[in-house]
mmCIF file of the N, C-alpha and C atoms, coordinates in Angstrom:
data_MODEL
# 
_entry.id   MODEL 
# 
loop_
_atom_site.group_PDB 
_atom_site.id 
_atom_site.type_symbol 
_atom_site.label_atom_id 
_atom_site.label_alt_id 
_atom_site.label_comp_id 
_atom_site.label_asym_id 
_atom_site.label_entity_id 
_atom_site.label_seq_id 
_atom_site.pdbx_PDB_ins_code 
_atom_site.Cartn_x 
_atom_site.Cartn_y 
_atom_site.Cartn_z 
_atom_site.occupancy 
_atom_site.B_iso_or_equiv 
_atom_site.pdbx_formal_charge 
_atom_site.auth_seq_id 
_atom_site.auth_comp_id 
_atom_site.auth_asym_id 
_atom_site.auth_atom_id 
_atom_site.pdbx_PDB_model_num 
ATOM 1   N N  . MET A 1 1  ? -24.867 19.308  -26.686 1.00 0.00 ? 1  MET A N  1 
ATOM 2   C CA . MET A 1 1  ? -24.368 17.947  -26.528 1.00 0.00 ? 1  MET A CA 1 
ATOM 3   C C  . MET A 1 1  ? -22.860 17.940  -26.313 1.00 0.00 ? 1  MET A C  1 
ATOM 4   N N  . LYS A 1 2  ? -22.144 18.785  -27.041 1.00 0.00 ? 2  LYS A N  1 
ATOM 5   C CA . LYS A 1 2  ? -20.690 18.843  -26.907 1.00 0.00 ? 2  LYS A CA 1 
ATOM 6   C C  . LYS A 1 2  ? -20.293 19.308  -25.511 1.00 0.00 ? 2  LYS A C  1 
ATOM 7   N N  . LYS A 1 3  ? -21.039 20.268  -24.948 1.00 0.00 ? 3  LYS A N  1 
ATOM 8   C CA . LYS A 1 3  ? -20.746 20.754  -23.597 1.00 0.00 ? 3  LYS A CA 1 
ATOM 9   C C  . LYS A 1 3  ? -20.925 19.636  -22.575 1.00 0.00 ? 3  LYS A C  1 
ATOM 10  N N  . ASN A 1 4  ? -21.945 18.811  -22.758 1.00 0.00 ? 4  ASN A N  1 
ATOM 11  C CA . ASN A 1 4  ? -22.181 17.701  -21.831 1.00 0.00 ? 4  ASN A CA 1 
ATOM 12  C C  . ASN A 1 4  ? -21.039 16.696  -21.885 1.00 0.00 ? 4  ASN A C  1 
ATOM 13  N N  . MET A 1 5  ? -20.552 16.408  -23.061 1.00 0.00 ? 5  MET A N  1 
ATOM 14  C CA . MET A 1 5  ? -19.451 15.448  -23.213 1.00 0.00 ? 5  MET A CA 1 
ATOM 15  C C  . MET A 1 5  ? -18.174 15.987  -22.562 1.00 0.00 ? 5  MET A C  1 
ATOM 16  N N  . VAL A 1 6  ? -17.909 17.282  -22.732 1.00 0.00 ? 6  VAL A N  1 
ATOM 17  C CA . VAL A 1 6  ? -16.736 17.896  -22.111 1.00 0.00 ? 6  VAL A CA 1 
ATOM 18  C C  . VAL A 1 6  ? -16.877 17.844  -20.596 1.00 0.00 ? 6  VAL A C  1 
ATOM 19  N N  . PHE A 1 7  ? -18.087 18.132  -20.078 1.00 0.00 ? 7  PHE A N  1 
ATOM 20  C CA . PHE A 1 7  ? -18.329 18.085  -18.640 1.00 0.00 ? 7  PHE A CA 1 
ATOM 21  C C  . PHE A 1 7  ? -18.117 16.670  -18.092 1.00 0.00 ? 7  PHE A C  1 
ATOM 22  N N  . VAL A 1 8  ? -18.671 15.681  -18.750 1.00 0.00 ? 8  VAL A N  1 
ATOM 23  C CA . VAL A 1 8  ? -18.514 14.294  -18.309 1.00 0.00 ? 8  VAL A CA 1 
ATOM 24  C C  . VAL A 1 8  ? -17.046 13.899  -18.348 1.00 0.00 ? 8  VAL A C  1 
ATOM 25  N N  . GLY A 1 9  ? -16.323 14.301  -19.389 1.00 0.00 ? 9  GLY A N  1 
ATOM 26  C CA . GLY A 1 9  ? -14.892 14.005  -19.490 1.00 0.00 ? 9  GLY A CA 1 
ATOM 27  C C  . GLY A 1 9  ? -14.100 14.636  -18.359 1.00 0.00 ? 9  GLY A C  1 
ATOM 28  N N  . MET A 1 10 ? -14.422 15.863  -18.011 1.00 0.00 ? 10 MET A N  1 
ATOM 29  C CA . MET A 1 10 ? -13.722 16.545  -16.916 1.00 0.00 ? 10 MET A CA 1 
ATOM 30  C C  . MET A 1 10 ? -14.018 15.871  -15.571 1.00 0.00 ? 10 MET A C  1 
ATOM 31  N N  . VAL A 1 11 ? -15.260 15.472  -15.354 1.00 0.00 ? 11 VAL A N  1 
ATOM 32  C CA . VAL A 1 11 ? -15.617 14.785  -14.110 1.00 0.00 ? 11 VAL A CA 1 
ATOM 33  C C  . VAL A 1 11 ? -14.849 13.470  -14.011 1.00 0.00 ? 11 VAL A C  1 
ATOM 34  N N  . LEU A 1 12 ? -14.804 12.706  -15.088 1.00 0.00 ? 12 LEU A N  1 
ATOM 35  C CA . LEU A 1 12 ? -14.054 11.453  -15.082 1.00 0.00 ? 12 LEU A CA 1 
ATOM 36  C C  . LEU A 1 12 ? -12.569 11.696  -14.842 1.00 0.00 ? 12 LEU A C  1 
ATOM 37  N N  . LEU A 1 13 ? -12.029 12.727  -15.432 1.00 0.00 ? 13 LEU A N  1 
ATOM 38  C CA . LEU A 1 13 ? -10.621 13.056  -15.238 1.00 0.00 ? 13 LEU A CA 1 
ATOM 39  C C  . LEU A 1 13 ? -10.332 13.381  -13.774 1.00 0.00 ? 13 LEU A C  1 
ATOM 40  N N  . VAL A 1 14 ? -11.196 14.131  -13.138 1.00 0.00 ? 14 VAL A N  1 
ATOM 41  C CA . VAL A 1 14 ? -11.019 14.476  -11.721 1.00 0.00 ? 14 VAL A CA 1 
ATOM 42  C C  . VAL A 1 14 ? -11.114 13.221  -10.855 1.00 0.00 ? 14 VAL A C  1 
ATOM 43  N N  . ILE A 1 15 ? -12.072 12.350  -11.142 1.00 0.00 ? 15 ILE A N  1 
ATOM 44  C CA . ILE A 1 15 ? -12.216 11.116  -10.367 1.00 0.00 ? 15 ILE A CA 1 
ATOM 45  C C  . ILE A 1 15 ? -10.983 10.246  -10.507 1.00 0.00 ? 15 ILE A C  1 
ATOM 46  N N  . ILE A 1 16 ? -10.487 10.085  -11.719 1.00 0.00 ? 16 ILE A N  1 
ATOM 47  C CA . ILE A 1 16 ? -9.287  9.277   -11.953 1.00 0.00 ? 16 ILE A CA 1 
ATOM 48  C C  . ILE A 1 16 ? -8.082  9.890   -11.255 1.00 0.00 ? 16 ILE A C  1 
ATOM 49  N N  . LEU A 1 17 ? -7.943  11.202  -11.337 1.00 0.00 ? 17 LEU A N  1 
ATOM 50  C CA . LEU A 1 17 ? -6.815  11.885  -10.689 1.00 0.00 ? 17 LEU A CA 1 
ATOM 51  C C  . LEU A 1 17 ? -6.869  11.714  -9.174  1.00 0.00 ? 17 LEU A C  1 
ATOM 52  N N  . LEU A 1 18 ? -8.037  11.864  -8.588  1.00 0.00 ? 18 LEU A N  1 
ATOM 53  C CA . LEU A 1 18 ? -8.166  11.683  -7.138  1.00 0.00 ? 18 LEU A CA 1 
ATOM 54  C C  . LEU A 1 18 ? -7.866  10.252  -6.726  1.00 0.00 ? 18 LEU A C  1 
ATOM 55  N N  . TYR A 1 19 ? -8.293  9.286   -7.518  1.00 0.00 ? 19 TYR A N  1 
ATOM 56  C CA . TYR A 1 19 ? -7.999  7.890   -7.216  1.00 0.00 ? 19 TYR A CA 1 
ATOM 57  C C  . TYR A 1 19 ? -6.496  7.631   -7.262  1.00 0.00 ? 19 TYR A C  1 
ATOM 58  N N  . MET A 1 20 ? -5.834  8.148   -8.277  1.00 0.00 ? 20 MET A N  1 
ATOM 59  C CA . MET A 1 20 ? -4.396  7.929   -8.421  1.00 0.00 ? 20 MET A CA 1 
ATOM 60  C C  . MET A 1 20 ? -3.620  8.582   -7.282  1.00 0.00 ? 20 MET A C  1 
ATOM 61  N N  . LEU A 1 21 ? -4.056  9.729   -6.830  1.00 0.00 ? 21 LEU A N  1 
ATOM 62  C CA . LEU A 1 21 ? -3.372  10.414  -5.729  1.00 0.00 ? 21 LEU A CA 1 
ATOM 63  C C  . LEU A 1 21 ? -3.590  9.712   -4.393  1.00 0.00 ? 21 LEU A C  1 
ATOM 64  N N  . SER A 1 22 ? -4.719  9.041   -4.246  1.00 0.00 ? 22 SER A N  1 
ATOM 65  C CA . SER A 1 22 ? -5.012  8.396   -2.970  1.00 0.00 ? 22 SER A CA 1 
ATOM 66  C C  . SER A 1 22 ? -4.471  6.979   -2.874  1.00 0.00 ? 22 SER A C  1 
ATOM 67  N N  . ALA A 1 23 ? -4.091  6.381   -3.983  1.00 0.00 ? 23 ALA A N  1 
ATOM 68  C CA . ALA A 1 23 ? -3.610  5.001   -3.977  1.00 0.00 ? 23 ALA A CA 1 
ATOM 69  C C  . ALA A 1 23 ? -2.277  4.921   -3.236  1.00 0.00 ? 23 ALA A C  1 
ATOM 70  N N  . LYS A 1 24 ? -2.194  3.994   -2.289  1.00 0.00 ? 24 LYS A N  1 
ATOM 71  C CA . LYS A 1 24 ? -0.965  3.817   -1.535  1.00 0.00 ? 24 LYS A CA 1 
ATOM 72  C C  . LYS A 1 24 ? -0.032  2.905   -2.304  1.00 0.00 ? 24 LYS A C  1 
ATOM 73  N N  . LYS A 1 25 ? 1.217   3.249   -2.298  1.00 0.00 ? 25 LYS A N  1 
ATOM 74  C CA . LYS A 1 25 ? 2.228   2.443   -2.971  1.00 0.00 ? 25 LYS A CA 1 
ATOM 75  C C  . LYS A 1 25 ? 3.072   1.755   -1.899  1.00 0.00 ? 25 LYS A C  1 
ATOM 76  N N  . ILE A 1 26 ? 2.572   0.629   -1.424  1.00 0.00 ? 26 ILE A N  1 
ATOM 77  C CA . ILE A 1 26 ? 3.222   -0.098  -0.336  1.00 0.00 ? 26 ILE A CA 1 
ATOM 78  C C  . ILE A 1 26 ? 3.725   -1.427  -0.864  1.00 0.00 ? 26 ILE A C  1 
ATOM 79  N N  . ALA A 1 27 ? 4.975   -1.698  -0.602  1.00 0.00 ? 27 ALA A N  1 
ATOM 80  C CA . ALA A 1 27 ? 5.570   -2.944  -1.066  1.00 0.00 ? 27 ALA A CA 1 
ATOM 81  C C  . ALA A 1 27 ? 5.078   -4.117  -0.223  1.00 0.00 ? 27 ALA A C  1 
ATOM 82  N N  . PRO A 1 28 ? 4.741   -5.233  -0.880  1.00 0.00 ? 28 PRO A N  1 
ATOM 83  C CA . PRO A 1 28 ? 4.377   -6.426  -0.109  1.00 0.00 ? 28 PRO A CA 1 
ATOM 84  C C  . PRO A 1 28 ? 5.615   -7.047  0.532   1.00 0.00 ? 28 PRO A C  1 
ATOM 85  N N  . VAL A 1 29 ? 5.395   -7.945  1.464   1.00 0.00 ? 29 VAL A N  1 
ATOM 86  C CA . VAL A 1 29 ? 6.512   -8.676  2.062   1.00 0.00 ? 29 VAL A CA 1 
ATOM 87  C C  . VAL A 1 29 ? 7.162   -9.499  0.953   1.00 0.00 ? 29 VAL A C  1 
ATOM 88  N N  . PRO A 1 30 ? 8.459   -9.355  0.737   1.00 0.00 ? 30 PRO A N  1 
ATOM 89  C CA . PRO A 1 30 ? 9.117   -10.095 -0.351  1.00 0.00 ? 30 PRO A CA 1 
ATOM 90  C C  . PRO A 1 30 ? 9.072   -11.605 -0.131  1.00 0.00 ? 30 PRO A C  1 
ATOM 91  N N  . PHE A 1 31 ? 9.031   -12.329 -1.220  1.00 0.00 ? 31 PHE A N  1 
ATOM 92  C CA . PHE A 1 31 ? 9.081   -13.785 -1.154  1.00 0.00 ? 31 PHE A CA 1 
ATOM 93  C C  . PHE A 1 31 ? 10.523  -14.198 -1.378  1.00 0.00 ? 31 PHE A C  1 
ATOM 94  N N  . ASP A 1 32 ? 11.308  -14.190 -0.303  1.00 0.00 ? 32 ASP A N  1 
ATOM 95  C CA . ASP A 1 32 ? 12.719  -14.573 -0.386  1.00 0.00 ? 32 ASP A CA 1 
ATOM 96  C C  . ASP A 1 32 ? 13.094  -15.359 0.875   1.00 0.00 ? 32 ASP A C  1 
ATOM 97  N N  . ASP A 1 33 ? 14.347  -15.769 0.938   1.00 0.00 ? 33 ASP A N  1 
ATOM 98  C CA . ASP A 1 33 ? 14.797  -16.595 2.066   1.00 0.00 ? 33 ASP A CA 1 
ATOM 99  C C  . ASP A 1 33 ? 14.714  -15.864 3.407   1.00 0.00 ? 33 ASP A C  1 
ATOM 100 N N  . LYS A 1 34 ? 14.970  -14.545 3.407   1.00 0.00 ? 34 LYS A N  1 
ATOM 101 C CA . LYS A 1 34 ? 14.941  -13.785 4.658   1.00 0.00 ? 34 LYS A CA 1 
ATOM 102 C C  . LYS A 1 34 ? 13.538  -13.735 5.266   1.00 0.00 ? 34 LYS A C  1 
ATOM 103 N N  . HIS A 1 35 ? 12.521  -13.700 4.405   1.00 0.00 ? 35 HIS A N  1 
ATOM 104 C CA . HIS A 1 35 ? 11.157  -13.531 4.878   1.00 0.00 ? 35 HIS A CA 1 
ATOM 105 C C  . HIS A 1 35 ? 10.345  -14.821 4.860   1.00 0.00 ? 35 HIS A C  1 
ATOM 106 N N  . ALA A 1 36 ? 10.953  -15.919 4.451   1.00 0.00 ? 36 ALA A N  1 
ATOM 107 C CA . ALA A 1 36 ? 10.233  -17.198 4.379   1.00 0.00 ? 36 ALA A CA 1 
ATOM 108 C C  . ALA A 1 36 ? 9.816   -17.663 5.769   1.00 0.00 ? 36 ALA A C  1 
ATOM 109 N N  . GLY A 1 37 ? 8.580   -18.053 5.896   1.00 0.00 ? 37 GLY A N  1 
ATOM 110 C CA . GLY A 1 37 ? 8.095   -18.594 7.160   1.00 0.00 ? 37 GLY A CA 1 
ATOM 111 C C  . GLY A 1 37 ? 7.656   -17.569 8.179   1.00 0.00 ? 37 GLY A C  1 
ATOM 112 N N  . ILE A 1 38 ? 7.725   -16.300 7.872   1.00 0.00 ? 38 ILE A N  1 
ATOM 113 C CA . ILE A 1 38 ? 7.287   -15.280 8.829   1.00 0.00 ? 38 ILE A CA 1 
ATOM 114 C C  . ILE A 1 38 ? 5.767   -15.195 8.783   1.00 0.00 ? 38 ILE A C  1 
ATOM 115 N N  . THR A 1 39 ? 5.144   -15.460 9.895   1.00 0.00 ? 39 THR A N  1 
ATOM 116 C CA . THR A 1 39 ? 3.682   -15.410 9.981   1.00 0.00 ? 39 THR A CA 1 
ATOM 117 C C  . THR A 1 39 ? 3.203   -14.513 11.113  1.00 0.00 ? 39 THR A C  1 
ATOM 118 N N  . GLU A 1 40 ? 4.127   -13.943 11.873  1.00 0.00 ? 40 GLU A N  1 
ATOM 119 C CA . GLU A 1 40 ? 3.777   -13.062 12.986  1.00 0.00 ? 40 GLU A CA 1 
ATOM 120 C C  . GLU A 1 40 ? 4.477   -11.723 12.805  1.00 0.00 ? 40 GLU A C  1 
ATOM 121 N N  . GLU A 1 41 ? 3.741   -10.637 13.060  1.00 0.00 ? 41 GLU A N  1 
ATOM 122 C CA . GLU A 1 41 ? 4.307   -9.306  12.897  1.00 0.00 ? 41 GLU A CA 1 
ATOM 123 C C  . GLU A 1 41 ? 5.504   -9.060  13.813  1.00 0.00 ? 41 GLU A C  1 
ATOM 124 N N  . LYS A 1 42 ? 5.491   -9.647  15.011  1.00 0.00 ? 42 LYS A N  1 
ATOM 125 C CA . LYS A 1 42 ? 6.582   -9.369  15.950  1.00 0.00 ? 42 LYS A CA 1 
ATOM 126 C C  . LYS A 1 42 ? 7.931   -9.852  15.418  1.00 0.00 ? 42 LYS A C  1 
ATOM 127 N N  . LYS A 1 43 ? 7.933   -10.821 14.507  1.00 0.00 ? 43 LYS A N  1 
ATOM 128 C CA . LYS A 1 43 ? 9.177   -11.285 13.891  1.00 0.00 ? 43 LYS A CA 1 
ATOM 129 C C  . LYS A 1 43 ? 9.783   -10.226 12.966  1.00 0.00 ? 43 LYS A C  1 
ATOM 130 N N  . CYS A 1 44 ? 8.954   -9.330  12.447  1.00 0.00 ? 44 CYS A N  1 
ATOM 131 C CA . CYS A 1 44 ? 9.443   -8.275  11.545  1.00 0.00 ? 44 CYS A CA 1 
ATOM 132 C C  . CYS A 1 44 ? 10.462  -7.377  12.244  1.00 0.00 ? 44 CYS A C  1 
ATOM 133 N N  . PHE A 1 45 ? 10.271  -7.206  13.551  1.00 0.00 ? 45 PHE A N  1 
ATOM 134 C CA . PHE A 1 45 ? 11.094  -6.253  14.286  1.00 0.00 ? 45 PHE A CA 1 
ATOM 135 C C  . PHE A 1 45 ? 12.453  -6.803  14.691  1.00 0.00 ? 45 PHE A C  1 
ATOM 136 N N  . ASP A 1 46 ? 12.721  -8.058  14.353  1.00 0.00 ? 46 ASP A N  1 
ATOM 137 C CA . ASP A 1 46 ? 14.077  -8.573  14.533  1.00 0.00 ? 46 ASP A CA 1 
ATOM 138 C C  . ASP A 1 46 ? 15.037  -7.809  13.618  1.00 0.00 ? 46 ASP A C  1 
ATOM 139 N N  . CYS A 1 47 ? 14.552  -7.398  12.460  1.00 0.00 ? 47 CYS A N  1 
ATOM 140 C CA . CYS A 1 47 ? 15.390  -6.672  11.483  1.00 0.00 ? 47 CYS A CA 1 
ATOM 141 C C  . CYS A 1 47 ? 14.935  -5.226  11.262  1.00 0.00 ? 47 CYS A C  1 
ATOM 142 N N  . HIS A 1 48 ? 13.633  -4.976  11.380  1.00 0.00 ? 48 HIS A N  1 
ATOM 143 C CA . HIS A 1 48 ? 13.073  -3.680  10.993  1.00 0.00 ? 48 HIS A CA 1 
ATOM 144 C C  . HIS A 1 48 ? 12.711  -2.813  12.194  1.00 0.00 ? 48 HIS A C  1 
ATOM 145 N N  . ASP A 1 49 ? 13.588  -2.729  13.153  1.00 0.00 ? 49 ASP A N  1 
ATOM 146 C CA . ASP A 1 49 ? 13.331  -1.881  14.304  1.00 0.00 ? 49 ASP A CA 1 
ATOM 147 C C  . ASP A 1 49 ? 14.552  -1.028  14.549  1.00 0.00 ? 49 ASP A C  1 
ATOM 148 N N  . PRO A 1 50 ? 14.463  0.239   14.737  1.00 0.00 ? 50 PRO A N  1 
ATOM 149 C CA . PRO A 1 50 ? 13.250  1.028   14.870  1.00 0.00 ? 50 PRO A CA 1 
ATOM 150 C C  . PRO A 1 50 ? 12.703  1.447   13.505  1.00 0.00 ? 50 PRO A C  1 
ATOM 151 N N  . LEU A 1 51 ? 11.403  1.702   13.463  1.00 0.00 ? 51 LEU A N  1 
ATOM 152 C CA . LEU A 1 51 ? 10.753  2.235   12.264  1.00 0.00 ? 51 LEU A CA 1 
ATOM 153 C C  . LEU A 1 51 ? 10.871  3.752   12.293  1.00 0.00 ? 51 LEU A C  1 
ATOM 154 N N  . ASP A 1 52 ? 10.778  4.372   11.116  1.00 0.00 ? 52 ASP A N  1 
ATOM 155 C CA . ASP A 1 52 ? 10.861  5.835   11.123  1.00 0.00 ? 52 ASP A CA 1 
ATOM 156 C C  . ASP A 1 52 ? 9.607   6.430   11.770  1.00 0.00 ? 52 ASP A C  1 
ATOM 157 N N  . LYS A 1 53 ? 9.675   7.682   12.119  1.00 0.00 ? 53 LYS A N  1 
ATOM 158 C CA . LYS A 1 53 ? 8.614   8.331   12.905  1.00 0.00 ? 53 LYS A CA 1 
ATOM 159 C C  . LYS A 1 53 ? 7.312   8.466   12.128  1.00 0.00 ? 53 LYS A C  1 
ATOM 160 N N  . LYS A 1 54 ? 7.354   8.467   10.803  1.00 0.00 ? 54 LYS A N  1 
ATOM 161 C CA . LYS A 1 54 ? 6.149   8.619   9.993   1.00 0.00 ? 54 LYS A CA 1 
ATOM 162 C C  . LYS A 1 54 ? 5.405   7.297   9.787   1.00 0.00 ? 54 LYS A C  1 
ATOM 163 N N  . HIS A 1 55 ? 6.005   6.190   10.204  1.00 0.00 ? 55 HIS A N  1 
ATOM 164 C CA . HIS A 1 55 ? 5.413   4.877   9.977   1.00 0.00 ? 55 HIS A CA 1 
ATOM 165 C C  . HIS A 1 55 ? 4.206   4.663   10.884  1.00 0.00 ? 55 HIS A C  1 
ATOM 166 N N  . PRO A 1 56 ? 3.149   4.002   10.378  1.00 0.00 ? 56 PRO A N  1 
ATOM 167 C CA . PRO A 1 56 ? 1.978   3.698   11.214  1.00 0.00 ? 56 PRO A CA 1 
ATOM 168 C C  . PRO A 1 56 ? 2.344   2.800   12.388  1.00 0.00 ? 56 PRO A C  1 
ATOM 169 N N  . PRO A 1 57 ? 1.402   2.535   13.289  1.00 0.00 ? 57 PRO A N  1 
ATOM 170 C CA . PRO A 1 57 ? 1.688   1.747   14.498  1.00 0.00 ? 57 PRO A CA 1 
ATOM 171 C C  . PRO A 1 57 ? 2.301   0.381   14.213  1.00 0.00 ? 57 PRO A C  1 
ATOM 172 N N  . LYS A 1 58 ? 3.132   -0.054  15.131  1.00 0.00 ? 58 LYS A N  1 
ATOM 173 C CA . LYS A 1 58 ? 3.749   -1.377  15.022  1.00 0.00 ? 58 LYS A CA 1 
ATOM 174 C C  . LYS A 1 58 ? 2.698   -2.475  15.172  1.00 0.00 ? 58 LYS A C  1 
ATOM 175 N N  . PHE A 1 59 ? 3.128   -3.689  14.860  1.00 0.00 ? 59 PHE A N  1 
ATOM 176 C CA . PHE A 1 59 ? 2.325   -4.892  15.009  1.00 0.00 ? 59 PHE A CA 1 
ATOM 177 C C  . PHE A 1 59 ? 1.098   -4.900  14.111  1.00 0.00 ? 59 PHE A C  1 
ATOM 178 N N  . GLU A 1 60 ? 1.142   -4.143  13.034  1.00 0.00 ? 60 GLU A N  1 
ATOM 179 C CA . GLU A 1 60 ? 0.107   -4.189  12.011  1.00 0.00 ? 60 GLU A CA 1 
ATOM 180 C C  . GLU A 1 60 ? 0.767   -4.301  10.644  1.00 0.00 ? 60 GLU A C  1 
ATOM 181 N N  . CYS A 1 61 ? 1.891   -4.976  10.573  1.00 0.00 ? 61 CYS A N  1 
ATOM 182 C CA . CYS A 1 61 ? 2.674   -5.076  9.338   1.00 0.00 ? 61 CYS A CA 1 
ATOM 183 C C  . CYS A 1 61 ? 1.865   -5.660  8.190   1.00 0.00 ? 61 CYS A C  1 
ATOM 184 N N  . PHE A 1 62 ? 1.168   -6.764  8.471   1.00 0.00 ? 62 PHE A N  1 
ATOM 185 C CA . PHE A 1 62 ? 0.480   -7.483  7.403   1.00 0.00 ? 62 PHE A CA 1 
ATOM 186 C C  . PHE A 1 62 ? -0.791  -6.775  6.960   1.00 0.00 ? 62 PHE A C  1 
ATOM 187 N N  . LYS A 1 63 ? -1.258  -5.842  7.761   1.00 0.00 ? 63 LYS A N  1 
ATOM 188 C CA . LYS A 1 63 ? -2.443  -5.068  7.376   1.00 0.00 ? 63 LYS A CA 1 
ATOM 189 C C  . LYS A 1 63 ? -2.146  -4.261  6.108   1.00 0.00 ? 63 LYS A C  1 
ATOM 190 N N  . CYS A 1 64 ? -0.950  -3.719  6.004   1.00 0.00 ? 64 CYS A N  1 
ATOM 191 C CA . CYS A 1 64 ? -0.567  -2.930  4.829   1.00 0.00 ? 64 CYS A CA 1 
ATOM 192 C C  . CYS A 1 64 ? 0.283   -3.727  3.842   1.00 0.00 ? 64 CYS A C  1 
ATOM 193 N N  . HIS A 1 65 ? 1.274   -4.437  4.359   1.00 0.00 ? 65 HIS A N  1 
ATOM 194 C CA . HIS A 1 65 ? 2.242   -5.082  3.484   1.00 0.00 ? 65 HIS A CA 1 
ATOM 195 C C  . HIS A 1 65 ? 1.788   -6.437  2.973   1.00 0.00 ? 65 HIS A C  1 
ATOM 196 N N  . GLY A 1 66 ? 0.989   -7.146  3.721   1.00 0.00 ? 66 GLY A N  1 
ATOM 197 C CA . GLY A 1 66 ? 0.480   -8.440  3.278   1.00 0.00 ? 66 GLY A CA 1 
ATOM 198 C C  . GLY A 1 66 ? 1.580   -9.470  3.166   1.00 0.00 ? 66 GLY A C  1 
ATOM 199 N N  . ILE A 1 67 ? 1.179   -10.707 3.026   1.00 0.00 ? 67 ILE A N  1 
ATOM 200 C CA . ILE A 1 67 ? 2.124   -11.810 2.879   1.00 0.00 ? 67 ILE A CA 1 
ATOM 201 C C  . ILE A 1 67 ? 1.864   -12.458 1.535   1.00 0.00 ? 67 ILE A C  1 
ATOM 202 N N  . THR A 1 68 ? 2.928   -12.745 0.816   1.00 0.00 ? 68 THR A N  1 
ATOM 203 C CA . THR A 1 68 ? 2.791   -13.440 -0.462  1.00 0.00 ? 68 THR A CA 1 
ATOM 204 C C  . THR A 1 68 ? 3.310   -14.857 -0.297  1.00 0.00 ? 68 THR A C  1 
ATOM 205 N N  . PHE A 1 69 ? 2.457   -15.825 -0.456  1.00 0.00 ? 69 PHE A N  1 
ATOM 206 C CA . PHE A 1 69 ? 2.845   -17.225 -0.380  1.00 0.00 ? 69 PHE A CA 1 
ATOM 207 C C  . PHE A 1 69 ? 2.858   -17.791 -1.800  1.00 0.00 ? 69 PHE A C  1 
ATOM 208 N N  . LYS A 1 70 ? 3.912   -18.512 -2.123  1.00 0.00 ? 70 LYS A N  1 
ATOM 209 C CA . LYS A 1 70 ? 3.994   -19.149 -3.447  1.00 0.00 ? 70 LYS A CA 1 
ATOM 210 C C  . LYS A 1 70 ? 4.241   -20.614 -3.292  1.00 0.00 ? 70 LYS A C  1 
# 
């Protein structure tokens, strides 16, 4: 019984570790005066162009960053 509990604990630990490593840490669009009223991705590039080479394709800003409305 003790071996089974250790095995289950190790499996859960691996699952949790894999989940934590795969979670993306992406900042949402800030809710401030600079970003107020932006509803189209093309407006992002007035300030955020050029993007670095590792960044995903343009015009999909809200797919990752999302919009926060308050």
